[in-house]
DRENMARNU-177935 format. One line per field, with one value per residue (C-alpha): x, y, z; residue number from 1. Coordinates in steps of 0.2 Angstrom, whole numbers, plus 5000, padded with zeros to 4 digits. Last residue first. Example, Ala and Ser with C-alpha at 12.3 -4.5 7.8 and 13.67 -1.06 7.14 Angstrom:
DRENMARNU-177935
xx = [5068 | 5062]
yy = [4995 | 4978]
zz = [5036 | 5039]
num = [2 | 1]
This chain:
DRENMARNU-177935
xx = [4902 | 4918 | 4914 | 4911 | 4896 | 4889 | 4885 | 4865 | 4861 | 4860 | 4843 | 4834 | 4815 | 4804 | 4816 | 4806 | 4804 | 4801 | 4785 | 4777 | 4790 | 4800 | 4812 | 4802 | 4787 | 4768 | 4769 | 4752 | 4755 | 4748 | 4745 | 4736 | 4727 | 4739 | 4739 | 4753 | 4772 | 4786 | 4800 | 4817 | 4827 | 4841 | 4848 | 4849 | 4857 | 4851 | 4854 | 4842 | 4833 | 4822 | 4827 | 4813 | 4814 | 4799 | 4793 | 4776 | 4772 | 4791 | 4808 | 4824 | 4832 | 4842 | 4860 | 4871 | 4873 | 4889 | 4887 | 4901 | 4891 | 4899 | 4897 | 4879 | 4876 | 4884 | 4872 | 4855 | 4843 | 4826 | 4812 | 4797 | 4794 | 4794 | 4782 | 4769 | 4768 | 4772 | 4758 | 4757 | 4740 | 4725 | 4710 | 4715 | 4704 | 4700 | 4692 | 4682 | 4676 | 4675 | 4663 | 4660 | 4645 | 4639 | 4618 | 4609 | 4593 | 4591 | 4598 | 4590 | 4574 | 4575 | 4571 | 4586 | 4593 | 4607 | 4612 | 4630 | 4631 | 4649 | 4653 | 4668 | 4682 | 4694 | 4705 | 4712 | 4703 | 4685 | 4685 | 4668 | 4669 | 4655 | 4658 | 4645 | 4650 | 4633 | 4625 | 4639 | 4632 | 4628 | 4631 | 4631 | 4643 | 4638 | 4651 | 4648 | 4628 | 4626 | 4642 | 4640 | 4649 | 4650 | 4653 | 4653 | 4652 | 4654 | 4642 | 4647 | 4668 | 4678 | 4698 | 4698 | 4691 | 4705 | 4716 | 4702 | 4696 | 4681 | 4666 | 4651 | 4634 | 4624 | 4608 | 4591 | 4578 | 4567 | 4566 | 4555 | 4547 | 4558 | 4545 | 4553 | 4538 | 4537 | 4547 | 4543 | 4539 | 4549 | 4547 | 4530 | 4527 | 4526 | 4520 | 4512 | 4514 | 4496 | 4500 | 4519 | 4529 | 4546 | 4541 | 4557 | 4558 | 4540 | 4538 | 4533 | 4519 | 4520 | 4514 | 4507 | 4493 | 4493 | 4475 | 4478 | 4483 | 4465 | 4462 | 4476 | 4465 | 4450 | 4459 | 4469 | 4451 | 4440 | 4455 | 4454 | 4437 | 4436 | 4451 | 4440 | 4424 | 4433 | 4439 | 4421 | 4414 | 4430 | 4423 | 4405 | 4410 | 4419 | 4404 | 4390 | 4406 | 4405 | 4385 | 4386 | 4398 | 4387 | 4372 | 4382 | 4388 | 4368 | 4365 | 4380 | 4373 | 4356 | 4340 | 4326 | 4335 | 4329 | 4342 | 4349 | 4331 | 4338 | 4354 | 4346 | 4337 | 4352 | 4359 | 4348 | 4347 | 4364 | 4363 | 4350 | 4360 | 4376 | 4365 | 4359 | 4377 | 4384 | 4370 | 4376 | 4394 | 4391 | 4383 | 4395 | 4408 | 4398 | 4396 | 4415 | 4418 | 4407 | 4416 | 4434 | 4425 | 4421 | 4437 | 4447 | 4438 | 4440 | 4458 | 4457 | 4447 | 4457 | 4467 | 4482 | 4480 | 4492 | 4495 | 4481 | 4484 | 4486 | 4498 | 4501 | 4507 | 4516 | 4521 | 4539 | 4538 | 4521 | 4504 | 4488 | 4495 | 4479 | 4478 | 4492 | 4492 | 4493 | 4504 | 4502 | 4512 | 4516 | 4531 | 4533 | 4551 | 4554 | 4567 | 4568 | 4580 | 4584 | 4600 | 4613 | 4631 | 4649 | 4667 | 4676 | 4690 | 4697 | 4698 | 4713 | 4708 | 4721 | 4716 | 4731 | 4743 | 4761 | 4776 | 4782 | 4785 | 4804 | 4811 | 4831 | 4842 | 4861 | 4874 | 4890 | 4902 | 4920 | 4919 | 4910 | 4922 | 4936 | 4929 | 4927 | 4944 | 4951 | 4940 | 4945 | 4963 | 4963 | 4953 | 4968 | 4982 | 4973 | 4972 | 4990 | 4995 | 4985 | 4992 | 5011 | 5005 | 5000 | 5016 | 5029 | 5017]
yy = [4537 | 4541 | 4549 | 4544 | 4550 | 4536 | 4535 | 4530 | 4515 | 4500 | 4497 | 4481 | 4478 | 4463 | 4450 | 4431 | 4427 | 4408 | 4404 | 4393 | 4384 | 4388 | 4376 | 4375 | 4369 | 4374 | 4391 | 4401 | 4419 | 4432 | 4451 | 4451 | 4436 | 4424 | 4406 | 4395 | 4395 | 4385 | 4393 | 4395 | 4401 | 4414 | 4416 | 4432 | 4432 | 4434 | 4415 | 4412 | 4427 | 4421 | 4429 | 4424 | 4419 | 4415 | 4402 | 4398 | 4414 | 4412 | 4418 | 4414 | 4407 | 4420 | 4420 | 4420 | 4436 | 4434 | 4436 | 4445 | 4456 | 4471 | 4463 | 4460 | 4479 | 4484 | 4471 | 4479 | 4465 | 4464 | 4462 | 4458 | 4440 | 4446 | 4460 | 4446 | 4439 | 4421 | 4407 | 4390 | 4383 | 4382 | 4385 | 4386 | 4395 | 4398 | 4411 | 4421 | 4434 | 4451 | 4465 | 4483 | 4487 | 4505 | 4507 | 4511 | 4501 | 4499 | 4486 | 4484 | 4476 | 4463 | 4448 | 4456 | 4439 | 4444 | 4437 | 4441 | 4448 | 4448 | 4461 | 4464 | 4475 | 4483 | 4499 | 4510 | 4523 | 4515 | 4500 | 4487 | 4470 | 4458 | 4442 | 4441 | 4433 | 4427 | 4421 | 4424 | 4421 | 4432 | 4437 | 4454 | 4460 | 4472 | 4484 | 4497 | 4498 | 4511 | 4512 | 4495 | 4477 | 4463 | 4446 | 4432 | 4411 | 4403 | 4398 | 4404 | 4405 | 4417 | 4415 | 4421 | 4438 | 4443 | 4448 | 4457 | 4469 | 4464 | 4477 | 4473 | 4471 | 4467 | 4459 | 4459 | 4449 | 4458 | 4471 | 4464 | 4469 | 4488 | 4502 | 4518 | 4529 | 4545 | 4539 | 4549 | 4538 | 4545 | 4556 | 4563 | 4558 | 4575 | 4575 | 4591 | 4594 | 4597 | 4585 | 4579 | 4570 | 4559 | 4546 | 4532 | 4516 | 4514 | 4495 | 4479 | 4468 | 4471 | 4483 | 4496 | 4506 | 4522 | 4528 | 4540 | 4526 | 4521 | 4536 | 4531 | 4514 | 4522 | 4535 | 4519 | 4510 | 4524 | 4526 | 4508 | 4508 | 4524 | 4516 | 4501 | 4509 | 4519 | 4502 | 4495 | 4514 | 4510 | 4491 | 4500 | 4513 | 4501 | 4491 | 4507 | 4510 | 4493 | 4493 | 4511 | 4504 | 4488 | 4503 | 4510 | 4497 | 4492 | 4509 | 4507 | 4490 | 4497 | 4490 | 4479 | 4466 | 4454 | 4449 | 4466 | 4468 | 4453 | 4459 | 4477 | 4469 | 4462 | 4476 | 4489 | 4475 | 4477 | 4497 | 4496 | 4483 | 4495 | 4509 | 4502 | 4495 | 4514 | 4520 | 4506 | 4509 | 4528 | 4527 | 4516 | 4526 | 4542 | 4532 | 4528 | 4548 | 4552 | 4539 | 4546 | 4563 | 4556 | 4545 | 4561 | 4572 | 4559 | 4562 | 4579 | 4577 | 4562 | 4572 | 4562 | 4548 | 4539 | 4523 | 4512 | 4495 | 4483 | 4472 | 4478 | 4491 | 4495 | 4515 | 4517 | 4534 | 4540 | 4532 | 4540 | 4553 | 4562 | 4575 | 4575 | 4585 | 4576 | 4567 | 4548 | 4533 | 4538 | 4531 | 4515 | 4511 | 4492 | 4485 | 4467 | 4457 | 4477 | 4485 | 4486 | 4494 | 4486 | 4487 | 4474 | 4461 | 4446 | 4436 | 4420 | 4417 | 4409 | 4403 | 4401 | 4393 | 4407 | 4415 | 4429 | 4448 | 4454 | 4471 | 4471 | 4481 | 4482 | 4485 | 4481 | 4468 | 4471 | 4489 | 4494 | 4484 | 4494 | 4510 | 4506 | 4501 | 4516 | 4527 | 4517 | 4519 | 4538 | 4541 | 4529 | 4541 | 4557 | 4551 | 4546 | 4563 | 4574 | 4563 | 4569 | 4584 | 4586 | 4576 | 4588 | 4602]
zz = [6588 | 6587 | 6571 | 6553 | 6544 | 6535 | 6516 | 6514 | 6517 | 6503 | 6494 | 6489 | 6482 | 6480 | 6489 | 6492 | 6510 | 6511 | 6521 | 6510 | 6501 | 6485 | 6474 | 6461 | 6451 | 6451 | 6460 | 6457 | 6454 | 6465 | 6463 | 6444 | 6447 | 6441 | 6436 | 6434 | 6437 | 6433 | 6445 | 6445 | 6460 | 6464 | 6481 | 6491 | 6506 | 6525 | 6528 | 6514 | 6506 | 6489 | 6474 | 6460 | 6442 | 6430 | 6417 | 6412 | 6403 | 6398 | 6404 | 6396 | 6411 | 6420 | 6416 | 6435 | 6444 | 6454 | 6471 | 6483 | 6492 | 6485 | 6467 | 6472 | 6475 | 6459 | 6450 | 6459 | 6457 | 6445 | 6456 | 6441 | 6450 | 6466 | 6466 | 6458 | 6474 | 6476 | 6476 | 6483 | 6480 | 6491 | 6479 | 6461 | 6449 | 6430 | 6418 | 6432 | 6421 | 6430 | 6427 | 6431 | 6426 | 6422 | 6425 | 6408 | 6415 | 6433 | 6445 | 6461 | 6455 | 6469 | 6455 | 6445 | 6437 | 6425 | 6408 | 6401 | 6385 | 6378 | 6365 | 6357 | 6356 | 6346 | 6349 | 6336 | 6343 | 6346 | 6335 | 6340 | 6331 | 6327 | 6332 | 6348 | 6364 | 6370 | 6386 | 6399 | 6415 | 6431 | 6447 | 6457 | 6470 | 6481 | 6490 | 6478 | 6477 | 6465 | 6460 | 6451 | 6453 | 6441 | 6443 | 6430 | 6428 | 6409 | 6399 | 6382 | 6384 | 6387 | 6385 | 6366 | 6371 | 6382 | 6369 | 6358 | 6374 | 6380 | 6380 | 6389 | 6387 | 6403 | 6403 | 6411 | 6420 | 6431 | 6424 | 6412 | 6395 | 6395 | 6386 | 6378 | 6376 | 6363 | 6350 | 6333 | 6318 | 6303 | 6289 | 6292 | 6308 | 6315 | 6334 | 6342 | 6362 | 6370 | 6384 | 6386 | 6376 | 6379 | 6392 | 6397 | 6407 | 6405 | 6412 | 6405 | 6395 | 6376 | 6361 | 6371 | 6364 | 6355 | 6351 | 6336 | 6326 | 6324 | 6317 | 6305 | 6301 | 6298 | 6284 | 6277 | 6276 | 6269 | 6255 | 6251 | 6249 | 6238 | 6228 | 6229 | 6221 | 6208 | 6201 | 6200 | 6192 | 6180 | 6176 | 6174 | 6162 | 6151 | 6151 | 6147 | 6132 | 6125 | 6125 | 6116 | 6102 | 6100 | 6099 | 6085 | 6075 | 6074 | 6068 | 6054 | 6051 | 6046 | 6055 | 6048 | 6041 | 6048 | 6057 | 6058 | 6068 | 6080 | 6084 | 6087 | 6101 | 6108 | 6108 | 6117 | 6132 | 6132 | 6133 | 6148 | 6158 | 6155 | 6160 | 6176 | 6179 | 6177 | 6189 | 6202 | 6199 | 6201 | 6218 | 6225 | 6221 | 6229 | 6245 | 6245 | 6243 | 6256 | 6268 | 6264 | 6268 | 6285 | 6289 | 6284 | 6294 | 6310 | 6307 | 6309 | 6326 | 6334 | 6344 | 6349 | 6363 | 6375 | 6386 | 6380 | 6385 | 6370 | 6379 | 6397 | 6407 | 6424 | 6425 | 6427 | 6420 | 6416 | 6408 | 6403 | 6392 | 6384 | 6369 | 6361 | 6345 | 6327 | 6316 | 6314 | 6316 | 6334 | 6344 | 6356 | 6356 | 6363 | 6376 | 6377 | 6387 | 6399 | 6401 | 6409 | 6403 | 6404 | 6408 | 6406 | 6417 | 6413 | 6427 | 6435 | 6454 | 6464 | 6482 | 6497 | 6503 | 6504 | 6500 | 6510 | 6504 | 6505 | 6507 | 6509 | 6516 | 6512 | 6528 | 6514 | 6524 | 6517 | 6511 | 6528 | 6539 | 6528 | 6532 | 6551 | 6553 | 6544 | 6556 | 6570 | 6568 | 6563 | 6579 | 6588 | 6581 | 6585 | 6604 | 6603 | 6597 | 6609 | 6623 | 6617 | 6616 | 6630 | 6638 | 6629 | 6640]
num = [393 | 392 | 391 | 390 | 389 | 388 | 387 | 386 | 385 | 384 | 383 | 382 | 381 | 380 | 379 | 378 | 377 | 376 | 375 | 374 | 373 | 372 | 371 | 370 | 369 | 368 | 367 | 366 | 365 | 364 | 363 | 362 | 361 | 360 | 359 | 358 | 357 | 356 | 355 | 354 | 353 | 352 | 351 | 350 | 349 | 348 | 347 | 346 | 345 | 344 | 343 | 342 | 341 | 340 | 339 | 338 | 337 | 336 | 335 | 334 | 333 | 332 | 331 | 330 | 329 | 328 | 327 | 326 | 325 | 324 | 323 | 322 | 321 | 320 | 319 | 318 | 317 | 316 | 315 | 314 | 313 | 312 | 311 | 310 | 309 | 308 | 307 | 306 | 305 | 304 | 303 | 302 | 301 | 300 | 299 | 298 | 297 | 296 | 295 | 294 | 293 | 292 | 291 | 290 | 289 | 288 | 287 | 286 | 285 | 284 | 283 | 282 | 281 | 280 | 279 | 278 | 277 | 276 | 275 | 274 | 273 | 272 | 271 | 270 | 269 | 268 | 267 | 266 | 265 | 264 | 263 | 262 | 261 | 260 | 259 | 258 | 257 | 256 | 255 | 254 | 253 | 252 | 251 | 250 | 249 | 248 | 247 | 246 | 245 | 244 | 243 | 242 | 241 | 240 | 239 | 238 | 237 | 236 | 235 | 234 | 233 | 232 | 231 | 230 | 229 | 228 | 227 | 226 | 225 | 224 | 223 | 222 | 221 | 220 | 219 | 218 | 217 | 216 | 215 | 214 | 213 | 212 | 211 | 210 | 209 | 208 | 207 | 206 | 205 | 204 | 203 | 202 | 201 | 200 | 199 | 198 | 197 | 196 | 195 | 194 | 193 | 192 | 191 | 190 | 189 | 188 | 187 | 186 | 185 | 184 | 183 | 182 | 181 | 180 | 179 | 178 | 177 | 176 | 175 | 174 | 173 | 172 | 171 | 170 | 169 | 168 | 167 | 166 | 165 | 164 | 163 | 162 | 161 | 160 | 159 | 158 | 157 | 156 | 155 | 154 | 153 | 152 | 151 | 150 | 149 | 148 | 147 | 146 | 145 | 144 | 143 | 142 | 141 | 140 | 139 | 138 | 137 | 136 | 135 | 134 | 133 | 132 | 131 | 130 | 129 | 128 | 127 | 126 | 125 | 124 | 123 | 122 | 121 | 120 | 119 | 118 | 117 | 116 | 115 | 114 | 113 | 112 | 111 | 110 | 109 | 108 | 107 | 106 | 105 | 104 | 103 | 102 | 101 | 100 | 99 | 98 | 97 | 96 | 95 | 94 | 93 | 92 | 91 | 90 | 89 | 88 | 87 | 86 | 85 | 84 | 83 | 82 | 81 | 80 | 79 | 78 | 77 | 76 | 75 | 74 | 73 | 72 | 71 | 70 | 69 | 68 | 67 | 66 | 65 | 64 | 63 | 62 | 61 | 60 | 59 | 58 | 57 | 56 | 55 | 54 | 53 | 52 | 51 | 50 | 49 | 48 | 47 | 46 | 45 | 44 | 43 | 42 | 41 | 40 | 39 | 38 | 37 | 36 | 35 | 34 | 33 | 32 | 31 | 30 | 29 | 28 | 27 | 26 | 25 | 24 | 23 | 22 | 21 | 20 | 19 | 18 | 17 | 16 | 15 | 14 | 13 | 12 | 11 | 10 | 9 | 8 | 7 | 6 | 5 | 4 | 3 | 2 | 1]
């Protein structure tokens, strides 16, 4: 029995010694897990992103300048049209009646002018005879005054008849023009992208011209109107390259060039944006007006440069874990857009390095100067293992 108790005491002492030893070893050399990413060489492209909408370079709204019932529609969606081609007709009956009435008034005004002209000519002849009789003292002065007044009235009636004729002429011309507006033609060569009326529908142009058709001049040349944030608009220049994608062709990039950066701001919920217009060649006619374009402007590009992951630049070490490692954190450099700190894993220990950086694409950053080489492992995260359960195994 004594031997058994002694053996158990020896085993217990050994277990306690092992536990103490393992605790001391863990305290002296903590096992810390590092997540790293390697520095490498490659391209870095700095881009500005924005969303936009595709549209034709020239889009014309074709409306009706007179009211009436749609009698005939000669084009439909996607129909190609030429300038001055008839695309729709309104019922001309009321407009033709207005022309006939105006023409009748015109003829009446002409007849009135002829009558008044003849009366004025007769009054003038009588006035000439009266002058001779008055000179020979064969007419009383009062009779001569009456003849003079009649001549003046007759001439005034001629002038009034001329004015009435001009009014009738203008009214007739207006009625004829309105009748011509019943035939609606295309103002440009292009493609019909919208039709807003049907045969039998009545259009009213009392206050404003109703839009019947929307015609795009040339869909082979289009533009993208993008909304660029005010923080990025200063990086864009006229003529720079831009690429974009549309949901209809998610894997196919389209290329354009900035034609104009408009100075007029747009404010939505206190966010200020500016319109950057991009010219796009659409010779394949894949792009359509109204599509949403996810646009990237290439501001700068560097090829075959040393680059580090942005996650390594953002990494902030755990001070408690570093104290266990015996690493004293030095005050970092004052970070600026061109000065950044990274931790490089050398001999399984993190070492602080100061870098001078260039452009970034949001994932990788160009390294201009600093003690980092391609292949170096940069710390992006670190963690300690959970507390161990002590035992013999």
